[in-house]
N, C-alpha and C positions, 0 to 999 in steps of 0.2 A: 552416620547411619550404620546400623549393625545388620549383619546378614547381607545377602545378595538382593538388595532392593532393586526392583525393575522399574525403570522410568522409560516410557515410550513418548517420543515427541512426534506428533503428526504435523508435517509441514516443515520445510526448510527455507522459508522466506525470511524477511527481516526479523520477525519475532521468534520463530522457531529456531533459526540458526543462532541467534544471540543467546537464547535460553540454553541450547545444547552445549555451546562452547563454555558458557559460564558454569553449567552443571558439572562439566568434566573437571573444572578447576576446584569447585567448591565441595564436591561429594566424594566419599570413599566407600569402598565395598558396595558399589552401585553399578548395575549394568544399564547403560544408556543406549537406546536405539532410536535412530532418527529414520522416519519413513517419508519419502518424497517422490512424487511422480517424475521429476526431472533429476538427471544426474549432475546438473550444473546449477549454480546460483548466478543469476544475472540481476543486477539491480533494476528494479522497476523504474526508478527515477532516471535511468539512462536509456530507456527504451525509445524515447523520441529521437535519440542520437542514432540508434540502430535503424530506425525507420528512415532516417536521412542518409543512410549508407555509410555511417561511421562505425569503425570497430569499437566494441565495448568489451570490457573484461568479463571473463567467465571463470567462475571458481569451481573446480572439480570437488564435489561434495565428498565423495568416497575418500579421496586422498586427504583433503583438509580435515575432515572429522576423524579419519583413521589415525592421523598423527596425534590426536588428542585422546585416543582410546575409546572413541565413540563408534558404535556399529552403525553403518548406513545401509538401508535397503531402498533400492529404487523400485517402487511399487505404488499402485493406486489403492487407496483405502476404499473398500466396498461396503463395509458394515462395521458397526460398533455395538457391543453388548456390554453396557456399563454394569449390569448386575453380576455377570461372570468375569468382568474385567478382561474382555477379549476383543482384539481388533482383527477383523478379517481383511485380507489383502487379495488382489487379483493373483491368479496363479495358485489359488487354494491354500495360501499361506495363512497362518494365524499367529498372533502375538498375544502373550499374556502380560499384563502390567500390574504393578502396585500403585503407581502414580502415572497419570496421563496428562501430557501437556498438549492441548488441542490448539494448533496454530495453522490451520488449513487456508487461511487468508481469504481472498476474494477474487472474483473474475468479472469481466465486462458483462453488463446487462444486455445480452444479445436480443432479448425480447422486449426492449423498451418501447419500440414502435414497430408497426408492420414493415417488413422488408429489411430490417436491420441485420438480422441473422443471415439472410440470403445475399445481401448486396453490400453491406458495409464492411470495412476493415477495422481492426481494433489494435490498441497498444497497451493492453492491460497485463499481458503475460508474454514471456519470451516466444512462446509458440504462436502468438497472435501476429507478431511483427513481420512485415514484409517491407522491402525497400520501396519507397513511394516517390513518384515524380509526376510531372504533368499538371493537369487541372485537378486540384484537390480541394474538396470542401470538408472542413473540419467542423463537426458538430460538438459544441460544448466550449464555453469560454472560461472554464476554470483553469487551474494551474496546468493540467495536462494538455489541454487545448492550446493554451498560450505557448508553452514550451515547444510543442510540436510545430506550431505555426511558425514561430521565429526560427527554429532550427532548420526547417525545410526551406524557408524563404532565404535564409542566409547562405545555406550550402548549395541551393539550387535556384539561382536568381532567374532562370528561365521558366521555372514553374509558376503556375498561377494559383495562389493560395487564398482561400476565403475562410474566415472564422465566423461561425454562426452561434449565437447564444441568446438565452432569455435576458441576460444582463450584460452590461459592458465589461470587457476583460479587465479584471483587477478592481471592479467596483466595490468589492467587499473590503478592500484595503483602505489605507489613508489616502486623501486626495493627492498627495505627492507621489505615492507609489502607483496609484491609478494612472496618473498623468504620464509617469515614466514608462509604464507598460504600453499605454496607447501610443506614445511617441515612438517607441521601438518598433511596434507593429507597423505603424504608418511609414517609418523610415525604410523598413524592409519590403514595403509594397504589399503587405497583407490587406486584403479587403475585409473590413469589419462590418458585420451586420448584427446589431444588437437589438434586443426587444423582440426577437422572433422565436417561434417554437416550431421545431421540426416534428411532423406527425407521421411521416412515411418516408422510407428510403426506397428509391427505385433504382433500376440498373444504371441509369444515366442521369439521375437528378435526385433532389430531395424535395418533398412537398411540405410547404409551410402551413400553419393553421389557417391562414387566410386564403389558401388555395394556390398561392404562388409556387411555381416550379423553379428551382435554382439548379441549373445544369451542373453536373459533376461527373467527370470521367472516373474519379475515385472519391468515395465518401468514407471518412474516418470518424467513428463514433467514440467520443472520449468522455461521455458523461454517464454516470450511474454505474454502480457495482452491485453484484449479488454475492452471496456466500453459499457454500455447499449445503445441501439439505441433510447431510449425514447426522448432524446433531438432533435435528427435528425427528428424523426417522428412528433414532436411537432412544427417544423418549426424554432427552434432556430438556429442561425448561429454556425456551428460547423466546426472543422478542418477535414482533410481527415480521421483521425482515429476515428472521432465521438466525440472528446472532445469539450466541449463548449468553444467558443472563448470569452475571457474576456478582459475588459479594465484594467487599472492599479489600479483599486480598486476592482477587482474581480466581477464586474457586467457583465452580458451577454451584448455583444456589440449590440445585436439586441433587447433585452428585459430587460430594466433597472430595472424592479421590481424583477428580478431573479439574485441571486448571485450564482456563481459556485466555489466550492472548492474541493481540493483533486484530486484523480486520474481522475475523470470525467471532470476536468477543464483543459483548456490550459492556464497555468500560466507561466509567463516569469521571468527569473532571472536577475542578474545584467548586464549580457552581451546580454540580449534580447532573449536568447535561451530558449526553453521550460524547465521548471523545471521537474525533473524526478519524476516518480510515486514512492512515498515512504512515510512512516509515518513521516520522517524528513521534508517532504514538507507539508503534510496534517495537522499536528497538529498546526504549527504556522500559516498556512493559515486559519484554523478554528478560531484561536484567532484573527487574523487580521480582518476578515470579520465582526466580532461583532463590532469592533471599527468603521468600515465604515458604518454599518447600524445605529448605535446609533448617529454617527456624523450627518448623513443626517436627522435623525429624529429631531435633534435639530437645523436644518437649516444651518449646517456647511458642507463644502466640506472636505472629509477626505484626509489626506496625501496619496500619492500613495504608494502602496506596493512595497517594494524592497526585492526581494528574494535573500538570501545569505546563503551559507552553512558554516559549521564550521568543521565537521568531518564525517567520515564514520566508523561505528563499525561493525565488523563481528565476530560472535561467532564461535569458533572452538571446539565444544563440551562443556561440563560443566566446563572444567578446563583450557581453553585456549581461547584467543581472540586477535584480531588485531584492534587497533583504529588508523585510518589514519587521521591526521589533514589535512584539505583541505583549499584551497583559497575560496573566496566568490563564485567563479564560479564553485566550486566543483572539480577543478583539484588538484591533490595531492601535498603536500609540502614534505620536507625531514623528517618532524617530524612524528614519528610512535611510538606507545606504544604497547608492546606485553606482554603476560603473562596471569595470572588469571584475569578474568574480573573485580573483585572487586579491585584488585591492580592497574589494568590499569586505571580504572575510578578515583581512588583516586589520582594517580600520575597526571593524566590529569587535574583534578581540582586544585591540589596543584600548578601545573605549571602556574596557572592563567588564564586558558581558560575555559569559561563557556560552559558546554555541552548542548547547545541549538542551534537550527538552527534559525537564526534571520530573521524574516520577519517583517519589521517595516513600 
């Protein structure tokens, strides 16, 4: 790149941090600034451990990015003017950009049902997490709910854990993976209530669609995510859920100087369907977008991104895990690895499958 090209990265989650680090390596004569509301990066996939009282690593963003020559600003983005290419921050700061990488991620859907915002706890961000114990009802039988339930039950055997969901835990995986997940939950003493829908969260219970009240000293909501409304307010073309619509190179379809990656972007996979919100999507998307930006800076058009998955891995406490090999479109195959996570990963790699999600 020639001149002092200004790249601003909004968000330092999996996608934004990956992009910023790679940009520092791949670009020259470029000023890279990362804006994030938190000064530390904590892996979202480790938050269930924090909720169980276990220490998790925290990365100092200012130090980590500073070592790579990237400027870091701890601030909240309050507005975006894509016509003037200006980002407004709290504290009345403003940033000008030539290229913007929008990676503001997602947060828990606190308005999913009445009472959730007032009475439920969440594990979607580091700020959400508090140490949990006692009688706990976990709403949502997806990966987050499963990992939280097994982690709590294993580390706190005196706690009473219930897992509620519209489908059985792991039902979207292959029969073998599904059975392994159910067996682990049962072995750890987790009460499983499948085929139920929570319609209200109360101070001491959750109400099901059939009117049943399930007592809960603590309710944890693990299902459903929303994205910031910044893009919509700024006039970018967004989907119904607020995610930025992108072309096949992750540029905003309405504002080509803006690239969108991670949970806040509507990215499509090999079958044309939206890629799911996950670090397995965000990290390779962050890697891809750097290639797209640098290619265009050199006058070349980048190859389209092709989103494809390889595996889904779900931890079942500190001593057990399920790794489900999937097709490129994320549907399960018959191949499943179970057991201790270290052994599972070693066997997976030895069998000749690279544990990465390919976005090429």
